[in-house]
C-alpha positions as a LaTeX table, in Angstrom:
\begin{tabular}{lrrr}
\hline
Residue & $x$ (\AA) & $y$ (\AA) & $z$ (\AA) \\
\hline
Met1 & $-20.10$ & 62.22 & 3.27 \\
Ile2 & $-18.99$ & 64.58 & 5.90 \\
Cys3 & $-17.54$ & 63.85 & 9.50 \\
Ser4 & $-19.94$ & 64.57 & 12.06 \\
Glu5 & $-17.11$ & 65.64 & 14.45 \\
Cys6 & $-14.93$ & 68.13 & 12.61 \\
Gly7 & $-16.89$ & 68.80 & 9.43 \\
Leu8 & $-14.13$ & 67.22 & 7.09 \\
Val9 & $-15.57$ & 66.23 & 3.69 \\
Val10 & $-14.67$ & 62.55 & 3.49 \\
Gly11 & $-16.24$ & 62.00 & $-0.09$ \\
Asp12 & $-18.26$ & 64.08 & $-2.24$ \\
Arg13 & $-19.22$ & 61.41 & $-4.62$ \\
Val14 & $-20.52$ & 58.16 & $-3.32$ \\
Ile15 & $-21.83$ & 55.44 & $-5.58$ \\
Asp16 & $-24.53$ & 53.23 & $-4.37$ \\
Val17 & $-23.79$ & 49.87 & $-6.13$ \\
Gly18 & $-27.12$ & 48.33 & $-4.83$ \\
Ser19 & $-30.56$ & 48.36 & $-6.74$ \\
Glu20 & $-31.92$ & 51.88 & $-7.44$ \\
Trp21 & $-35.45$ & 50.58 & $-6.20$ \\
Arg22 & $-36.35$ & 48.83 & $-3.10$ \\
Thr23 & $-38.45$ & 45.72 & $-3.88$ \\
Phe24 & $-40.49$ & 43.72 & $-1.39$ \\
Ser25 & $-41.57$ & 40.10 & $-1.46$ \\
Asn26 & $-44.96$ & 40.90 & $-0.26$ \\
Asp27 & $-45.84$ & 43.16 & $-2.94$ \\
Lys28 & $-48.73$ & 42.23 & $-5.26$ \\
Ala29 & $-47.61$ & 44.18 & $-8.09$ \\
Thr30 & $-45.89$ & 42.21 & $-10.92$ \\
Lys31 & $-43.72$ & 44.86 & $-11.86$ \\
Asp32 & $-40.05$ & 44.99 & $-10.63$ \\
Pro33 & $-39.02$ & 48.79 & $-10.70$ \\
Ser34 & $-35.33$ & 47.69 & $-10.46$ \\
Arg35 & $-33.74$ & 48.54 & $-13.88$ \\
Val36 & $-30.09$ & 47.03 & $-13.05$ \\
Gly37 & $-28.68$ & 43.74 & $-14.69$ \\
Asp38 & $-27.02$ & 40.77 & $-13.25$ \\
Thr39 & $-23.61$ & 40.86 & $-11.40$ \\
Gln40 & $-20.58$ & 41.46 & $-13.54$ \\
Asn41 & $-18.46$ & 38.36 & $-14.57$ \\
Pro42 & $-14.94$ & 39.50 & $-15.14$ \\
Leu43 & $-14.05$ & 36.13 & $-16.97$ \\
Leu44 & $-16.47$ & 37.21 & $-20.01$ \\
Ser45 & $-15.33$ & 39.61 & $-22.64$ \\
Asp46 & $-18.16$ & 41.98 & $-21.96$ \\
Gly47 & $-18.71$ & 41.43 & $-18.18$ \\
Asp48 & $-22.16$ & 39.91 & $-19.16$ \\
Leu49 & $-23.60$ & 43.48 & $-18.76$ \\
Ser50 & $-27.14$ & 43.58 & $-19.93$ \\
Thr51 & $-30.25$ & 45.67 & $-19.65$ \\
Met52 & $-33.77$ & 44.33 & $-19.40$ \\
Ile53 & $-36.36$ & 46.55 & $-20.94$ \\
Gly54 & $-39.72$ & 46.35 & $-19.26$ \\
Lys55 & $-42.92$ & 45.60 & $-20.85$ \\
Gly56 & $-44.53$ & 48.78 & $-22.76$ \\
Thr57 & $-47.98$ & 50.05 & $-21.58$ \\
Gly58 & $-48.51$ & 53.16 & $-23.47$ \\
Ala59 & $-49.39$ & 53.84 & $-27.10$ \\
Ala60 & $-45.86$ & 55.01 & $-27.91$ \\
Ser61 & $-44.44$ & 51.53 & $-27.05$ \\
Phe62 & $-46.21$ & 49.91 & $-29.86$ \\
Asp63 & $-46.05$ & 50.36 & $-33.74$ \\
Glu64 & $-49.05$ & 50.54 & $-36.11$ \\
Phe65 & $-49.24$ & 46.76 & $-36.07$ \\
Gly66 & $-49.29$ & 46.30 & $-32.46$ \\
Asn67 & $-45.76$ & 44.96 & $-32.21$ \\
Ser68 & $-43.61$ & 46.28 & $-29.22$ \\
Lys69 & $-40.84$ & 48.79 & $-30.40$ \\
Tyr70 & $-38.37$ & 47.87 & $-27.87$ \\
Gln71 & $-37.33$ & 44.31 & $-27.28$ \\
Asn72 & $-34.78$ & 42.41 & $-25.19$ \\
Arg73 & $-31.87$ & 41.18 & $-27.31$ \\
Arg74 & $-29.10$ & 39.12 & $-25.94$ \\
Thr75 & $-25.85$ & 40.62 & $-27.31$ \\
Met76 & $-23.62$ & 37.98 & $-25.86$ \\
Ser77 & $-21.22$ & 36.48 & $-28.10$ \\
Ser78 & $-21.21$ & 32.55 & $-28.92$ \\
Ser79 & $-17.89$ & 32.27 & $-27.13$ \\
Asp80 & $-19.24$ & 33.91 & $-23.97$ \\
Arg81 & $-22.41$ & 31.83 & $-24.11$ \\
Ala82 & $-20.28$ & 28.57 & $-24.47$ \\
Met83 & $-18.25$ & 29.82 & $-21.35$ \\
Met84 & $-21.42$ & 30.73 & $-19.55$ \\
Asn85 & $-22.79$ & 27.09 & $-20.04$ \\
Ala86 & $-19.43$ & 25.69 & $-18.88$ \\
Phe87 & $-19.45$ & 27.72 & $-15.84$ \\
Lys88 & $-22.80$ & 26.40 & $-14.97$ \\
Glu89 & $-21.84$ & 22.86 & $-15.46$ \\
Ile90 & $-18.93$ & 23.38 & $-13.36$ \\
Thr91 & $-20.86$ & 24.88 & $-10.43$ \\
Asn92 & $-23.32$ & 22.17 & $-10.73$ \\
Met93 & $-20.64$ & 19.17 & $-10.18$ \\
Ala94 & $-18.86$ & 21.12 & $-7.52$ \\
Asp95 & $-21.90$ & 21.35 & $-5.60$ \\
Arg96 & $-22.70$ & 17.79 & $-6.00$ \\
Ile97 & $-19.52$ & 16.80 & $-4.34$ \\
Asn98 & $-19.53$ & 19.77 & $-1.93$ \\
Leu99 & $-16.51$ & 21.65 & $-3.18$ \\
Pro100 & $-15.85$ & 25.29 & $-1.98$ \\
Arg101 & $-16.23$ & 28.31 & $-4.02$ \\
Asn102 & $-12.51$ & 28.59 & $-4.54$ \\
Ile103 & $-12.23$ & 25.49 & $-6.35$ \\
Val104 & $-15.07$ & 26.59 & $-8.69$ \\
Asp105 & $-13.03$ & 29.97 & $-9.35$ \\
Arg106 & $-10.02$ & 28.26 & $-10.01$ \\
Thr107 & $-11.74$ & 25.72 & $-12.48$ \\
Asn108 & $-13.46$ & 28.79 & $-14.26$ \\
Asn109 & $-10.23$ & 30.44 & $-14.81$ \\
Leu110 & $-8.54$ & 27.23 & $-16.15$ \\
Phe111 & $-11.42$ & 26.46 & $-18.52$ \\
Lys112 & $-11.27$ & 30.10 & $-19.79$ \\
Gln113 & $-7.47$ & 29.79 & $-20.51$ \\
Val114 & $-8.09$ & 26.56 & $-22.44$ \\
Tyr115 & $-10.99$ & 27.83 & $-24.17$ \\
Glu116 & $-9.14$ & 31.00 & $-25.31$ \\
Gln117 & $-6.25$ & 29.10 & $-26.44$ \\
Lys118 & $-8.19$ & 26.75 & $-28.57$ \\
Ser119 & $-5.74$ & 23.94 & $-28.15$ \\
Leu120 & $-8.24$ & 21.31 & $-27.40$ \\
Lys121 & $-10.44$ & 21.47 & $-30.60$ \\
Gly122 & $-12.70$ & 18.54 & $-31.12$ \\
Arg123 & $-13.10$ & 17.87 & $-27.27$ \\
Ser124 & $-16.28$ & 18.66 & $-25.79$ \\
Asn125 & $-16.62$ & 21.56 & $-23.34$ \\
Asp126 & $-18.05$ & 19.37 & $-20.66$ \\
Ala127 & $-14.95$ & 17.03 & $-20.94$ \\
Ile128 & $-12.67$ & 20.12 & $-20.67$ \\
Ala129 & $-14.84$ & 21.51 & $-17.73$ \\
Ser130 & $-14.50$ & 18.09 & $-15.87$ \\
Ala131 & $-10.86$ & 17.76 & $-16.39$ \\
Cys132 & $-10.31$ & 21.48 & $-15.27$ \\
Leu133 & $-12.32$ & 20.75 & $-12.13$ \\
Tyr134 & $-9.97$ & 17.66 & $-11.26$ \\
Ile135 & $-6.86$ & 19.78 & $-11.85$ \\
Ala136 & $-8.27$ & 22.44 & $-9.61$ \\
Cys137 & $-8.83$ & 19.94 & $-6.92$ \\
Arg138 & $-5.33$ & 18.65 & $-7.27$ \\
Gln139 & $-3.72$ & 22.30 & $-7.19$ \\
Glu140 & $-5.99$ & 23.31 & $-4.20$ \\
Gly141 & $-4.75$ & 20.42 & $-2.12$ \\
Val142 & $-8.12$ & 18.69 & $-1.97$ \\
Pro143 & $-7.64$ & 16.06 & $-4.69$ \\
Arg144 & $-10.59$ & 13.92 & $-6.08$ \\
Thr145 & $-10.31$ & 10.73 & $-7.98$ \\
Phe146 & $-11.15$ & 10.43 & $-11.69$ \\
Lys147 & $-14.38$ & 8.21 & $-10.65$ \\
Glu148 & $-15.60$ & 10.86 & $-8.21$ \\
Ile149 & $-15.36$ & 13.69 & $-10.94$ \\
Cys150 & $-16.87$ & 11.02 & $-13.57$ \\
Ala151 & $-19.85$ & 10.36 & $-11.33$ \\
Val152 & $-21.07$ & 13.93 & $-11.34$ \\
Ser153 & $-20.35$ & 14.62 & $-14.90$ \\
Arg154 & $-21.52$ & 13.15 & $-18.21$ \\
Ile155 & $-18.19$ & 12.24 & $-19.41$ \\
Ser156 & $-16.26$ & 8.95 & $-19.47$ \\
Lys157 & $-13.19$ & 8.43 & $-17.13$ \\
Lys158 & $-11.11$ & 7.71 & $-20.05$ \\
Glu159 & $-12.09$ & 11.03 & $-21.84$ \\
Ile160 & $-11.52$ & 13.10 & $-18.53$ \\
Gly161 & $-8.01$ & 11.45 & $-18.30$ \\
Arg162 & $-7.12$ & 12.54 & $-21.90$ \\
Cys163 & $-8.35$ & 16.05 & $-21.47$ \\
Phe164 & $-6.38$ & 16.12 & $-18.32$ \\
Lys165 & $-3.13$ & 15.34 & $-20.05$ \\
Leu166 & $-3.86$ & 17.63 & $-23.03$ \\
Ile167 & $-4.61$ & 20.56 & $-20.42$ \\
Leu168 & $-1.47$ & 19.96 & $-18.53$ \\
Lys169 & 0.51 & 20.24 & $-21.82$ \\
Ala170 & $-1.24$ & 23.31 & $-23.25$ \\
Leu171 & $-1.09$ & 25.22 & $-20.27$ \\
Glu172 & 2.46 & 24.24 & $-19.32$ \\
Thr173 & 1.24 & 23.64 & $-15.80$ \\
Ser174 & 1.65 & 20.71 & $-13.25$ \\
Val175 & $-0.04$ & 19.34 & $-10.36$ \\
Asp176 & 1.57 & 17.64 & $-7.23$ \\
Leu177 & 1.75 & 13.91 & $-7.06$ \\
Ile178 & $-1.08$ & 12.46 & $-5.02$ \\
Thr179 & $-0.25$ & 10.40 & $-1.97$ \\
Thr180 & $-2.16$ & 7.85 & 0.21 \\
Gly181 & $-2.61$ & 10.70 & 2.94 \\
Asp182 & $-4.44$ & 12.90 & 0.46 \\
Phe183 & $-7.54$ & 10.48 & 0.62 \\
Met184 & $-7.06$ & 8.79 & 3.91 \\
Ser185 & $-9.08$ & 11.19 & 6.30 \\
Arg186 & $-12.04$ & 11.49 & 3.67 \\
Phe187 & $-12.28$ & 7.62 & 3.16 \\
Cys188 & $-11.93$ & 6.84 & 6.85 \\
Ser189 & $-14.67$ & 9.70 & 7.50 \\
Asn190 & $-17.20$ & 8.35 & 5.04 \\
Leu191 & $-16.51$ & 4.82 & 6.45 \\
Gly192 & $-17.44$ & 6.14 & 10.00 \\
Leu193 & $-14.18$ & 4.87 & 11.45 \\
Pro194 & $-12.45$ & 6.29 & 14.68 \\
Lys195 & $-9.60$ & 8.63 & 14.66 \\
Gln196 & $-7.30$ & 5.82 & 15.93 \\
Val197 & $-8.02$ & 3.68 & 13.04 \\
Gln198 & $-7.54$ & 6.40 & 10.65 \\
Met199 & $-4.13$ & 7.14 & 12.16 \\
Ala200 & $-3.12$ & 3.59 & 11.95 \\
Ala201 & $-4.23$ & 3.39 & 8.41 \\
Thr202 & $-2.15$ & 6.34 & 7.57 \\
His203 & 0.90 & 4.98 & 9.33 \\
Ile204 & 0.56 & 1.67 & 7.34 \\
Ala205 & 0.15 & 3.15 & 4.11 \\
Arg206 & 3.21 & 5.53 & 4.82 \\
Lys207 & 5.40 & 2.77 & 5.92 \\
Ala208 & 4.59 & 0.62 & 3.12 \\
Val209 & 5.41 & 3.27 & 0.52 \\
Glu210 & 8.77 & 3.73 & 2.60 \\
Leu211 & 9.60 & 0.09 & 2.64 \\
Asp212 & 8.89 & $-0.10$ & $-1.01$ \\
Leu213 & 6.20 & $-3.10$ & $-0.51$ \\
Val214 & 3.92 & $-1.55$ & $-3.14$ \\
Pro215 & 5.76 & $-0.71$ & $-6.20$ \\
Gly216 & 3.52 & 0.25 & $-9.24$ \\
Arg217 & 0.39 & 0.39 & $-7.08$ \\
Ser218 & $-1.91$ & 3.47 & $-7.15$ \\
Pro219 & $-2.12$ & 5.41 & $-3.95$ \\
Ile220 & $-5.87$ & 4.98 & $-3.74$ \\
Ser221 & $-5.47$ & 1.17 & $-3.83$ \\
Val222 & $-2.86$ & 1.35 & $-1.10$ \\
Ala223 & $-4.88$ & 3.55 & 1.20 \\
Ala224 & $-7.71$ & 1.29 & 0.68 \\
Ala225 & $-5.76$ & $-1.72$ & 1.57 \\
Ala226 & $-4.13$ & 0.13 & 4.66 \\
Ile227 & $-7.81$ & 1.01 & 5.85 \\
Tyr228 & $-8.77$ & $-2.62$ & 5.48 \\
Met229 & $-5.81$ & $-3.99$ & 7.48 \\
Ala230 & $-6.05$ & $-1.30$ & 10.37 \\
Ser231 & $-9.82$ & $-1.96$ & 10.57 \\
Gln232 & $-9.51$ & $-5.64$ & 10.76 \\
Ala233 & $-7.07$ & $-5.33$ & 13.64 \\
Ser234 & $-9.63$ & $-2.98$ & 15.39 \\
Ser235 & $-13.05$ & $-3.32$ & 16.64 \\
Glu236 & $-14.51$ & $-1.40$ & 13.80 \\
Lys237 & $-13.96$ & $-3.76$ & 11.13 \\
Arg238 & $-14.98$ & $-2.99$ & 7.48 \\
Thr239 & $-15.22$ & $-5.29$ & 4.54 \\
Gln240 & $-13.53$ & $-5.07$ & 1.18 \\
Lys241 & $-16.57$ & $-4.22$ & $-0.40$ \\
Glu242 & $-17.61$ & $-1.21$ & 1.83 \\
Ile243 & $-14.14$ & 0.17 & 1.50 \\
Gly244 & $-14.25$ & $-0.42$ & $-2.29$ \\
Asp245 & $-17.49$ & 1.35 & $-2.65$ \\
Ile246 & $-16.05$ & 4.47 & $-0.89$ \\
Ala247 & $-12.64$ & 4.45 & $-2.38$ \\
Gly248 & $-13.86$ & 3.74 & $-6.00$ \\
Val249 & $-11.69$ & 0.63 & $-6.50$ \\
Ala250 & $-12.43$ & $-2.97$ & $-7.02$ \\
Asp251 & $-12.31$ & $-5.74$ & $-4.37$ \\
Val252 & $-9.61$ & $-7.56$ & $-6.15$ \\
Thr253 & $-7.56$ & $-4.48$ & $-6.36$ \\
Ile254 & $-7.75$ & $-4.09$ & $-2.48$ \\
Arg255 & $-6.85$ & $-7.82$ & $-2.10$ \\
Gln256 & $-3.80$ & $-7.52$ & $-4.45$ \\
Ser257 & $-2.43$ & $-4.63$ & $-2.65$ \\
Tyr258 & $-3.26$ & $-6.22$ & 0.81 \\
Arg259 & $-1.44$ & $-9.39$ & $-0.08$ \\
Leu260 & 1.74 & $-7.30$ & $-0.75$ \\
Ile261 & 1.72 & $-5.57$ & 2.51 \\
Tyr262 & 0.41 & $-8.61$ & 4.73 \\
Pro263 & 3.81 & $-10.35$ & 5.11 \\
Arg264 & 5.35 & $-7.17$ & 6.97 \\
Ala265 & 2.13 & $-6.37$ & 8.95 \\
Pro266 & 3.90 & $-6.46$ & 12.35 \\
Asp267 & 6.26 & $-3.70$ & 11.10 \\
Leu268 & 3.57 & $-1.50$ & 9.84 \\
Phe269 & 1.31 & $-0.72$ & 12.68 \\
Pro270 & 2.23 & 2.22 & 15.08 \\
Ala271 & 3.67 & 1.20 & 18.46 \\
Asp272 & 0.64 & 2.58 & 20.54 \\
Phe273 & $-2.05$ & 0.74 & 18.49 \\
Lys274 & $-4.46$ & $-1.08$ & 20.58 \\
Phe275 & $-5.04$ & $-4.55$ & 18.91 \\
Asp276 & $-8.58$ & $-5.93$ & 19.04 \\
Thr277 & $-7.38$ & $-8.71$ & 16.77 \\
Pro278 & $-3.77$ & $-9.70$ & 16.95 \\
Val279 & $-1.45$ & $-9.44$ & 13.81 \\
Asp280 & $-1.15$ & $-13.15$ & 13.34 \\
Lys281 & $-5.15$ & $-13.57$ & 13.22 \\
Leu282 & $-5.56$ & $-11.15$ & 10.53 \\
Pro283 & $-7.19$ & $-12.43$ & 7.40 \\
Gln284 & $-4.95$ & $-14.03$ & 4.86 \\
Leu285 & $-6.45$ & $-13.32$ & 1.45 \\
\hline
\end{tabular}
């Protein structure tokens, strides 16, 4: 590589990391002249480097019995194979709930650490992968509920919760506490609620926590109750069942949290909220 202006040799050894042959999709030939393997995976012990041997055509490619002399043999170890299967499962789960690539990469790293420590023997790799995905979402600031992870995996909510606690203990790591604000924008967006209702629901949930009106209640149930109250006060009303289906909580759970915050409803709404239904006309469940 030489500069055309001054003749300076910028580099004398340039490595082309692409395929050594060009292939065209409209070629009718069945042979692929490219002899390079798959991309390297740094999480695997051997990087998943492999070589594919093409099908022999000449007499020198076969022995006297007609069997091929050169065969493709997978040299991947059992541990690498298990990790590869787990990585595929993690990618599939992430794709089904539209999680970005950085979440997948963090999940893969967490799974590799847990797998190499062998601290969760007896637990299925699918359960460990699901718990790692839940932890990665929490650590990246885009938390998902156990029910959302359970919906895209083949593992029960209880088993994912058990693995979650064991992984935190084994890796000596932690996750931030979830708050009502972590779910509010996503829940409201899925319900098709306008920005004004979302801001009111966020304000209601935050004030309810500050006033200690919902002790012992999960942030998800408090968020659902706040959304129900805000929507009932606006023109964009949503039922408990509609909110429960999106938030993944039962109707009775929403009602219990709503009953706790209803007596202080006038103090919970933001000052600039435009009421379609007055506070004193809100449903009394």
